[in-house]
Each structure stands twice: as structure tokens, then as C-alpha cells.
N, C-alpha and C positions, 0 to 999 in steps of 0.2 A: 503494499500500499504506500502510495506517495503522498506527500503533504504539500500540494501545490494549489495555487489559486489564481484565477483570472482577475481577481481584484487588485487594485493598485496597492503595492506595499507601503508600509509606514516608513517614514524617514528615520534613520537610526541616529545615534548621538554623535558619532565620529566619522569623518571622511566621507560623508554622504552615503554611508552603507544603508541598504534598505532592509528593514525588518519584513521578513516573509511570514505571512499568517500560517498558523497551525490550527486547523479547525477541529480536530478530534482529540483535544486535550482539555480536561476540566481545569487545569492550573496554568499552562503555558499558552499564551495567546499568539506570540510571534518570536522569531529569533533571527539573528544575523550573525555573520562571521566577517571580520575585516582581515584579509590576508596580509596587509601591510603591517598591522600591529599585532596580529595573531591573537585578537581578542574576539570574544563572543558576547553579543548582547542578547538578553532575554527579557522579553515583555510578558508580565504575568496578567492574568485576567483582572486582577485588582488595579491594573494601570501602572504599576510600578515597573521600571526598567532597570536591570542590573547589568553591569559589565564584568566579565570574567576574562582576566589576562592570562596569556600563555596557553590558551586552548588551541590544540591543532585543528586544522580544517577537518580532518578525518573524524574527530570527536564530534564536531558540529553536525557533519553528515550522518553520523551514527545516532545522534539525538533525534534529528528529524525523521530518520527511518525506523526508529524504535516502535515496537507495538504499543508500548507504554511510554509516552514522552516524559511525563512527570516521574515515573519510576526511574527511567534512564538518567534524567537530570539529577535526581537525588543521589543515585548510586555512583555516577561517573563524573558529574560536574561539580555539584555543590560540595561534595565530600573531598574533592581534590584541588579545587581552584578557589582562591579568595574572590568574593564578589563585592562590588561597590555599587551602591544605589546611584544611578545617574539621572533618573527621571521618575 
């Protein structure tokens, strides 16, 4: 199952990176990855946006492809990378 959308993505916080919507997660609303800074932005359904630095592009891809985006986020991102609220 892919997590794509025909809707226009939301503008991310850095370098014009676009937040791509995730429709089948009850917790995560959108994500983006900036290959220049190797950072991932995650927008939650509550509207908050967090940035996680040092996240490889492959980890972002795995998050978006996971059967449970929230479960993958908690196990593989939140537990390994420091997040800072940016929005």
C-alpha cells in the first residue's frame, strides 16, 4: 500500500521541503525528508510539526511504507532520533 495523494502537499519548515499527506494514520498527518540536511519533518494530527535530524532517507521511506505508520514512528524514529517542535 502506498501513501500518496493528488492533493497539494503542505509547505515544510526548511528549504521548501513539502510535507506529503498520510491518510491512513490516526496520529501522523504528513511527513517530509530533506536530503540536504538529512532531517525528517513529521506533522501530527494535532497540528504540531516536529523535526528529527540525522534521519536517513531510507528510514523516511520505511516510515511511509509501514503498515502502521504510528507504530513504526514510535519504534524506529522517536526512540532513536531527538525531535524538536518547529511548528
